C-alpha positions as CSV (number, residue, x, y, z in Angstrom):
1,M,4.0,-23.8,-18.3
2,L,5.6,-24.5,-15.4
3,E,5.1,-28.3,-15.6
4,K,7.7,-28.7,-18.6
5,F,10.6,-27.2,-16.4
6,I,10.0,-29.1,-13.1
7,E,12.4,-31.8,-12.2
8,A,10.4,-34.4,-10.6
9,G,11.7,-35.7,-7.4
10,D,10.0,-38.5,-5.4
11,P,6.4,-38.4,-5.3
12,F,4.8,-38.1,-2.0
13,T,2.4,-40.8,-0.8
14,D,-1.0,-40.6,1.3
15,Q,0.7,-41.6,4.2
16,Q,3.6,-39.0,3.7
17,L,0.9,-36.3,3.5
18,E,-1.2,-37.7,6.6
19,Q,1.9,-37.7,8.5
20,I,2.5,-34.0,7.6
21,Y,-1.0,-33.1,8.4
22,R,-0.5,-34.9,11.9
23,V,2.4,-33.3,12.7
24,A,1.2,-29.7,11.7
25,G,-1.9,-29.9,13.2
26,F,-4.0,-28.4,10.0
27,S,-5.4,-29.7,6.8
28,L,-3.3,-29.3,3.5
29,P,-4.7,-27.8,0.5
30,S,-5.6,-30.2,-2.4
31,A,-3.6,-28.3,-4.8
32,Y,-0.4,-28.8,-2.8
33,C,-1.3,-32.3,-2.0
34,E,-1.8,-33.2,-5.8
35,F,1.4,-31.4,-6.7
36,A,3.5,-33.3,-3.8
37,K,1.9,-36.7,-5.0
38,K,2.9,-35.8,-8.6
39,Y,6.2,-33.9,-8.2
40,G,7.2,-34.7,-4.4
41,D,10.7,-33.0,-3.7
42,A,10.9,-31.2,-7.1
43,F,13.7,-29.0,-8.4
44,V,12.1,-25.9,-10.1
45,G,14.9,-23.4,-10.1
46,G,12.7,-20.1,-11.1
47,L,11.2,-16.8,-9.8
48,V,7.9,-15.8,-8.4
49,D,6.6,-13.0,-10.6
50,A,9.9,-12.9,-12.6
51,S,11.2,-11.2,-9.6
52,P,15.0,-12.1,-8.1
53,D,13.5,-11.2,-4.7
54,F,11.5,-14.7,-4.9
55,P,13.5,-17.3,-6.1
56,V,12.3,-20.7,-5.9
57,S,15.1,-23.6,-6.1
58,G,13.0,-26.8,-5.0
59,F,10.3,-28.3,-3.0
60,F,11.0,-30.4,0.1
61,S,10.6,-34.0,0.5
62,S,8.0,-34.9,2.8
63,E,10.6,-36.0,5.6
64,K,12.4,-32.4,5.0
65,V,8.9,-30.7,5.8
66,I,8.3,-32.6,8.9
67,S,12.0,-32.3,10.5
68,N,12.1,-28.4,9.7
69,F,8.6,-27.9,11.0
70,E,9.7,-30.1,14.1
71,F,13.1,-28.1,14.8
72,N,11.7,-24.6,14.1
73,A,9.1,-23.4,16.9
74,T,8.3,-20.5,14.9
75,Y,6.6,-22.6,12.3
76,K,4.6,-24.2,15.0
77,E,3.8,-20.6,16.6
78,N,2.6,-19.4,13.2
79,R,0.9,-22.4,12.1
80,A,3.0,-22.8,8.8
81,I,4.6,-25.9,7.1
82,P,8.1,-25.2,5.3
83,I,7.7,-26.8,1.6
84,A,10.6,-25.2,-0.4
85,D,13.7,-22.9,-0.3
86,C,15.9,-21.0,-2.6
87,E,19.5,-21.1,-3.2
88,L,20.3,-19.1,-0.4
89,G,18.4,-21.2,2.3
90,N,15.6,-18.8,2.5
91,I,12.1,-20.9,3.0
92,W,8.9,-20.8,1.3
93,V,6.1,-21.8,3.9
94,L,2.4,-22.8,3.5
95,G,0.2,-21.3,6.1
96,D,-2.8,-23.1,7.8
97,D,-5.0,-20.8,5.4
98,G,-3.5,-22.2,2.5
99,S,-1.6,-18.9,1.9
100,I,2.5,-19.2,0.7
101,H,5.1,-16.8,2.2
102,F,8.4,-16.3,1.6
103,I,10.9,-16.0,4.6
104,N,14.1,-14.0,4.0
105,F,16.3,-14.7,6.4
106,Y,19.1,-12.4,5.3
107,N,17.5,-9.4,5.7
108,R,17.8,-7.9,9.4
109,P,15.3,-8.7,10.7
110,T,14.2,-11.5,9.1
111,V,11.2,-10.4,6.6
112,T,8.6,-12.6,6.2
113,T,6.4,-11.7,2.6
114,K,2.9,-13.0,1.9
115,V,3.2,-13.9,-1.8
116,S,0.3,-15.9,-2.7
117,S,-3.4,-16.6,-1.0
118,S,-3.2,-20.1,-2.4
119,F,-0.5,-22.8,-3.5
120,Q,-2.2,-23.1,-7.0
121,D,-1.9,-19.5,-7.4
122,F,2.0,-19.3,-6.0
123,L,2.8,-22.3,-8.6
124,S,1.1,-20.3,-11.3
125,R,3.4,-17.3,-10.8
126,I,6.9,-19.3,-10.8
127,S,8.3,-18.3,-14.4
128,I,11.6,-20.0,-15.7
129,E,13.6,-18.6,-18.4
130,D,14.4,-20.6,-21.3
131,E,18.2,-21.3,-21.3
C-alpha cells in the first residue's frame, strides 16, 4: 500500500484548496483534495505502473501549485494544474476533467502523456520498491 511509503508534508487547508480552485477556474476532484488535506506536499519517490518512464518524486505545496500555474500560460490554456514532479523536473498535471498527465520536457518536442483518468487511479498505480 502506497500510504506506508509516503512522507507526509504540510497538509493543505480548505482555504488553500479554495485558492487553487479560484486560480485554476475549475473544481478539484475530491480524491485530490482529500490527499492534499492529509499529505500536502508529500515526498513519494515512486513509479507509476513500475515504469521508469513515469517517476513521481513528490507533490507540490499549494503555493507551488499556484505559482507554477500562474507562471506557465500553457497550464491555463489546457486547464490543468501542476501537482507533482520527478527528479528530472518533469511535471504531473491534473486536468479539469480529473485526468492525470505526465509532461516530459526532456523529449524534443515536449511530450505529454495521459496516464490516468482519475487522481484516485493515479495514486493506486504508484509503486515503490522496498529497500
